C-alpha positions as CSV (number, residue, x, y, z in Angstrom):
1,X,0.0,0.0,0.0
2,X,1.2,3.5,-0.8
3,X,1.2,5.7,2.3
4,X,2.2,9.2,3.1
5,X,4.5,10.6,5.8
6,X,6.7,7.4,5.7
7,X,4.0,5.3,7.4
8,X,4.9,1.6,7.8
9,X,2.9,-1.0,6.0
10,X,2.2,-4.4,7.6
11,X,5.0,-5.9,5.5
12,X,7.4,-3.0,6.5
13,X,6.7,-3.6,10.2
14,X,7.8,-7.2,9.9
15,X,10.9,-6.3,7.9
16,X,11.9,-3.7,10.5
17,X,11.3,-6.1,13.4
18,X,13.0,-9.1,11.8
19,X,12.3,-12.7,12.2
20,X,13.5,-14.9,15.1
21,X,13.0,-18.4,16.4
22,X,10.2,-17.1,18.6
23,X,8.3,-15.1,16.1
24,X,9.0,-11.4,15.5
25,X,12.1,-10.0,17.2
26,X,11.0,-6.5,18.3
27,X,13.6,-3.9,17.4
28,X,14.0,-0.4,18.8
29,X,12.1,1.1,15.9
30,X,8.9,-0.7,17.0
31,X,9.7,-1.2,20.7
32,X,8.6,-3.7,23.3
33,X,5.5,-3.4,25.4
34,X,7.7,-3.2,28.5
35,X,9.3,0.0,27.1
36,X,6.1,2.0,26.7
37,X,2.6,2.0,28.2
38,X,0.0,-0.3,26.7
39,X,-3.4,1.4,26.3
40,X,-5.8,-0.3,28.7
41,X,-9.4,0.1,29.7
42,X,-11.2,-0.8,32.9
43,X,-13.7,-3.6,33.2
44,X,-16.4,-1.8,35.1
45,X,-17.7,-4.7,37.1
46,X,-14.3,-5.4,38.7
47,X,-11.9,-2.5,38.1
48,X,-9.5,-4.9,36.4
49,X,-7.5,-3.4,33.5
50,X,-7.4,-4.9,30.1
51,X,-5.3,-4.1,27.0
52,X,-7.4,-2.4,24.5
53,X,-6.2,-4.6,21.6
54,X,-7.1,-8.3,21.9
55,X,-7.1,-11.2,19.5
56,X,-10.0,-12.9,17.7
57,X,-9.8,-16.4,16.3
58,X,-12.7,-16.7,14.0
59,X,-11.6,-18.3,10.7
60,X,-7.9,-17.7,11.3
61,X,-7.5,-20.4,14.0
62,X,-10.0,-22.8,12.4
63,X,-7.3,-24.9,10.6
64,X,-6.1,-28.5,10.7
65,X,-4.3,-29.4,13.9
66,X,-1.0,-30.0,12.2
67,X,2.5,-29.2,13.5
68,X,3.0,-26.6,10.8
69,X,-0.2,-24.8,11.5
70,X,0.4,-24.9,15.3
71,X,3.9,-23.4,15.0
72,X,2.7,-20.7,12.6
73,X,0.0,-19.6,14.9
74,X,2.2,-19.9,18.0
75,X,4.5,-17.3,16.4
76,X,1.5,-15.0,15.9
77,X,0.5,-15.6,19.5
78,X,4.0,-14.8,20.8
79,X,3.9,-11.5,19.0
80,X,0.5,-10.8,20.6
81,X,1.9,-11.3,24.1
82,X,5.2,-9.5,23.3
83,X,3.2,-6.4,22.4
84,X,1.2,-6.4,25.6
85,X,-1.9,-8.4,24.5
86,X,-4.1,-10.2,27.0
87,X,-7.6,-11.2,25.8
88,X,-7.9,-14.1,23.3
89,X,-11.5,-14.7,22.1
90,X,-12.8,-17.9,20.6
91,X,-15.9,-20.1,20.3
92,X,-16.9,-23.7,19.7
93,X,-18.7,-22.2,16.6
94,X,-15.2,-21.6,15.1
95,X,-14.4,-25.2,14.3
96,X,-10.9,-26.1,15.4
97,X,-10.2,-22.7,16.9
98,X,-10.5,-23.6,20.6
99,X,-8.3,-26.6,20.1
100,X,-5.7,-24.6,18.1
101,X,-5.7,-21.9,20.8
102,X,-4.9,-24.6,23.3
103,X,-2.1,-26.1,21.1
104,X,-0.5,-22.7,20.5
105,X,-0.7,-21.6,24.2
106,X,1.2,-24.8,25.1
107,X,4.0,-23.6,22.9
108,X,4.1,-20.0,24.2
109,X,6.0,-19.0,27.3
110,X,5.2,-15.2,27.5
111,X,1.5,-15.7,28.4
112,X,1.3,-14.5,32.0
113,X,-1.2,-11.8,31.2
114,X,-3.5,-14.2,29.3
115,X,-7.3,-13.5,29.6
116,X,-9.3,-16.3,28.0
117,X,-12.7,-15.7,26.5
118,X,-15.0,-18.2,24.8
119,X,-18.7,-18.9,24.3
120,X,-21.5,-21.3,24.8
121,X,-23.3,-22.0,21.5
122,X,-25.9,-24.7,21.8
123,X,-29.4,-25.3,23.2
124,X,-30.2,-26.8,26.6
125,X,-28.7,-26.7,30.0
126,X,-26.9,-30.1,29.9
127,X,-25.6,-29.5,26.4
128,X,-24.3,-26.1,27.4
129,X,-22.5,-27.4,30.5
130,X,-20.9,-30.2,28.5
131,X,-19.8,-27.7,25.8
132,X,-18.3,-25.3,28.2
133,X,-16.3,-28.0,30.0
134,X,-15.1,-29.2,26.6
135,X,-14.0,-25.7,25.7
136,X,-11.9,-25.4,28.8
137,X,-10.3,-28.8,28.0
138,X,-9.6,-27.8,24.4
139,X,-8.0,-24.5,25.5
140,X,-6.0,-26.2,28.2
141,X,-7.0,-23.8,31.0
142,X,-8.4,-24.6,34.4
143,X,-10.7,-21.6,34.5
144,X,-12.0,-19.5,31.6
145,X,-12.0,-15.8,32.4
146,X,-15.0,-14.8,30.3
147,X,-17.8,-17.1,29.2
148,X,-20.2,-15.6,26.7
149,X,-23.6,-16.6,25.4
150,X,-23.0,-16.7,21.6
151,X,-25.4,-14.9,19.4
152,X,-28.1,-14.8,22.1
153,X,-28.6,-18.6,21.6
154,X,-30.9,-20.0,24.4
155,X,-29.6,-17.2,26.6
156,X,-32.1,-17.6,29.5
157,X,-31.1,-21.2,30.0
158,X,-27.3,-20.5,29.9
159,X,-27.5,-17.4,32.0
160,X,-28.7,-19.2,35.0
161,X,-25.8,-21.7,34.7
162,X,-23.3,-18.9,34.2
163,X,-24.5,-17.1,37.2
164,X,-24.0,-20.2,39.3
165,X,-20.6,-20.9,37.8
166,X,-19.5,-17.3,38.5
167,X,-20.6,-17.6,42.2
168,X,-18.7,-20.8,42.4
169,X,-15.6,-19.2,40.8
170,X,-15.6,-21.6,37.9
171,X,-15.5,-18.5,35.6
172,X,-14.7,-14.9,36.3
173,X,-17.0,-13.0,34.0
174,X,-20.3,-13.4,32.1
175,X,-21.0,-12.0,28.7
176,X,-23.3,-12.1,25.7
177,X,-22.6,-11.6,22.0
178,X,-24.0,-10.9,18.6
179,X,-22.4,-10.2,15.2
180,X,-25.6,-9.1,13.6
181,X,-27.1,-5.6,13.8
182,X,-30.6,-7.0,13.3
183,X,-30.4,-8.4,16.8
184,X,-29.5,-5.1,18.5
185,X,-33.1,-4.5,19.6
186,X,-33.3,-7.8,21.4
187,X,-29.7,-7.4,22.8
188,X,-30.7,-4.0,24.1
189,X,-33.7,-5.4,26.0
190,X,-31.5,-8.1,27.5
191,X,-28.9,-5.7,28.7
192,X,-31.5,-3.4,30.2
193,X,-32.9,-6.2,32.4
194,X,-30.1,-8.6,33.1
195,X,-26.7,-8.1,34.7
196,X,-23.7,-8.9,32.4
197,X,-20.0,-8.1,32.8
198,X,-19.3,-8.0,29.0
199,X,-21.2,-7.6,25.8
200,X,-19.6,-8.3,22.4
201,X,-20.8,-7.0,19.0
202,X,-19.7,-5.6,15.6
203,X,-18.5,-2.0,15.3
204,X,-16.1,-0.2,13.0
205,X,-15.6,3.0,11.1
206,X,-18.3,2.3,8.5
207,X,-20.6,0.2,10.6
208,X,-21.6,2.6,13.4
209,X,-25.0,1.2,14.3
210,X,-23.8,0.3,17.8
211,X,-23.2,4.0,18.6
212,X,-27.0,4.6,18.6
213,X,-27.9,2.4,21.6
214,X,-25.6,-0.4,22.5
215,X,-22.4,1.5,23.3
216,X,-24.3,4.2,25.3
217,X,-26.2,1.5,27.1
218,X,-23.1,-0.4,28.0
219,X,-21.5,2.8,29.3
220,X,-24.6,3.6,31.4
221,X,-24.9,0.1,32.8
222,X,-21.2,-0.4,33.5
223,X,-20.8,-3.3,31.0
224,X,-17.4,-3.9,29.3
225,X,-17.5,-4.2,25.5
226,X,-15.7,-6.5,23.1
227,X,-15.6,-5.3,19.5
228,X,-15.6,-7.8,16.6
229,X,-15.3,-7.3,12.9
230,X,-13.2,-4.1,13.2
231,X,-12.1,-4.3,9.6
232,X,-15.6,-5.2,8.2
233,X,-14.2,-8.6,7.3
234,X,-11.5,-7.1,5.1
235,X,-13.8,-4.7,3.2
236,X,-12.0,-1.7,4.7
237,X,-8.6,-2.8,3.4
238,X,-10.1,-3.5,0.0
239,X,-11.6,0.0,-0.1
240,X,-8.2,1.7,0.6
241,X,-5.9,-0.7,-1.3
242,X,-3.0,1.3,-2.8
243,X,-4.4,4.6,-1.2
244,X,-2.5,6.9,1.1
245,X,-3.2,7.6,4.7
246,X,-4.1,11.2,5.3
247,X,-1.1,13.2,6.6
248,X,-3.0,14.1,9.8
249,X,-3.2,10.4,10.8
250,X,0.2,11.0,12.3
251,X,-1.5,13.2,14.9
252,X,-2.8,10.0,16.6
253,X,0.3,7.9,15.9
254,X,-1.2,6.0,13.0
255,X,1.3,4.5,10.5
256,X,-1.0,2.1,8.7
257,X,-4.6,1.6,7.7
258,X,-5.1,-1.1,10.3
259,X,-4.0,1.3,13.0
260,X,-6.3,3.9,11.6
261,X,-9.3,1.6,11.8
262,X,-8.5,0.3,15.2
263,X,-7.8,3.6,16.7
264,X,-11.1,5.0,15.5
265,X,-12.8,2.3,17.5
266,X,-10.5,2.6,20.5
267,X,-11.2,6.3,20.6
268,X,-14.8,5.6,21.7
269,X,-14.9,5.8,25.6
270,X,-17.3,2.9,25.9
271,X,-15.0,0.5,24.0
272,X,-13.0,-1.9,26.3
273,X,-11.3,-4.3,23.9
274,X,-11.1,-4.8,20.2
275,X,-10.5,-8.3,18.8
276,X,-9.1,-8.3,15.2
277,X,-8.2,-11.8,13.9
278,X,-5.2,-12.6,11.9
279,X,-2.9,-15.6,11.1
280,X,0.1,-13.5,10.1
281,X,2.8,-12.3,12.4
282,X,3.3,-9.0,10.4
283,X,-0.4,-8.2,10.6
284,X,-0.5,-9.0,14.4
285,X,2.5,-6.6,14.9
286,X,0.6,-4.0,13.0
287,X,-2.6,-4.5,14.9
288,X,-0.9,-4.3,18.2
289,X,0.7,-0.9,17.4
290,X,-2.8,0.5,17.7
291,X,-2.5,-0.2,21.4
292,X,0.1,2.5,22.0
293,X,0.2,6.3,21.6
294,X,-2.5,8.8,21.1
295,X,-6.2,8.1,20.5
296,X,-8.6,10.3,18.6
297,X,-11.1,12.5,20.4
298,X,-14.7,12.9,19.3
299,X,-13.8,15.6,16.8
300,X,-11.0,13.6,15.2
301,X,-13.1,10.5,15.0
302,X,-15.7,12.3,13.0
303,X,-12.9,13.6,10.7
304,X,-11.7,10.0,10.3
305,X,-15.2,8.7,9.5
306,X,-15.8,11.5,7.0
307,X,-12.5,10.7,5.3
308,X,-13.3,7.0,5.2
309,X,-16.7,7.8,3.6
310,X,-14.9,9.4,0.6
311,X,-12.8,6.2,0.2
312,X,-15.8,3.9,0.2
313,X,-17.5,5.6,-2.7
C-alpha cells in the first residue's frame, strides 16, 4: 500500500522487526510493550485493567491441527503477548479454533497476562454445560476468564448456569454476544434487564450502528465491551488498497490503515477491547501498534469517519 509521511505497511513492520525463532524480534524502531505504556481500559464490574487490543480467532484459527499450523499460529500468539496483548476470544462455533488456541498456548512462554474468552453455543442446560467443559479442556485452561452466550442462543437457560458458575468461581466474568445488527433491539432489551459483565458486538468506522444504543447503554450500565469485525471482514482494506493515509493520521500515531481503523474504535470511551483476527505475524504486529500512543477524540473520530466515507465511494 502506498502511504504518506513514511507510514509503515504491515509488511514493512515485519521487515523492521526481523524474524527470530520465537516469532518477531522486536527492534528499537517498534519497541517492546515493556518500554512504553500499553493502552488499557477498565472492566467496570471489577476494576481490572485490560489491554485495548485483543485477539480474535474466527476463521484464522480454524485450521487443521498440524505441527506446521500450530507453529505458525504460535508465532502469531507470541507477537501478541510480546506487544502487551491479553484477551484471546474464541468459540466452539469456530471449528478447530479452541483446540488450536490450546495447542498454541502450550508452545508460548510469555502468556502470564492471558485473559481467555470463549462462548456457549448450543441449546439446553446439559448440552451447554458439556460444551463449556469441553471448551476449557480444548483451550488447556483450568478456568475460563470470560464465558459468553454466543449470538443470544438459548440465553435464558445458559445465563442461570453462568451465574451459578461465577458464584462458584468456575468462571470470572459473564458475557453475551452478537455479530448481527438486526439483533441489536433484542440485545438492548436483555442488557437493560439482566446483569452482564461483558457484551460483544460488531462495530467499525463504516458500521456505526452500535453508537446509537448499544455503546451508550453499555456505558450507562457499566458493561465492558468487546468489538468484533473491526475491519468489516476485510472490506476496509479493499476500499483503501493502494491509497495513502491522510497526513493528519500521524497526529494520533497511525502509521498504517489497520491502526487507523483500530484507533477509530478505541477512541470511543465505551470500548473496552477490540478483537481483530489474523494468522500472520506481520499483521499481528501492525494491529498491536494501535494499542500505543495517542487516540482520537470525538472531533478527530468524525474527521476520520468522513474521510473514510470518501474512500468507500
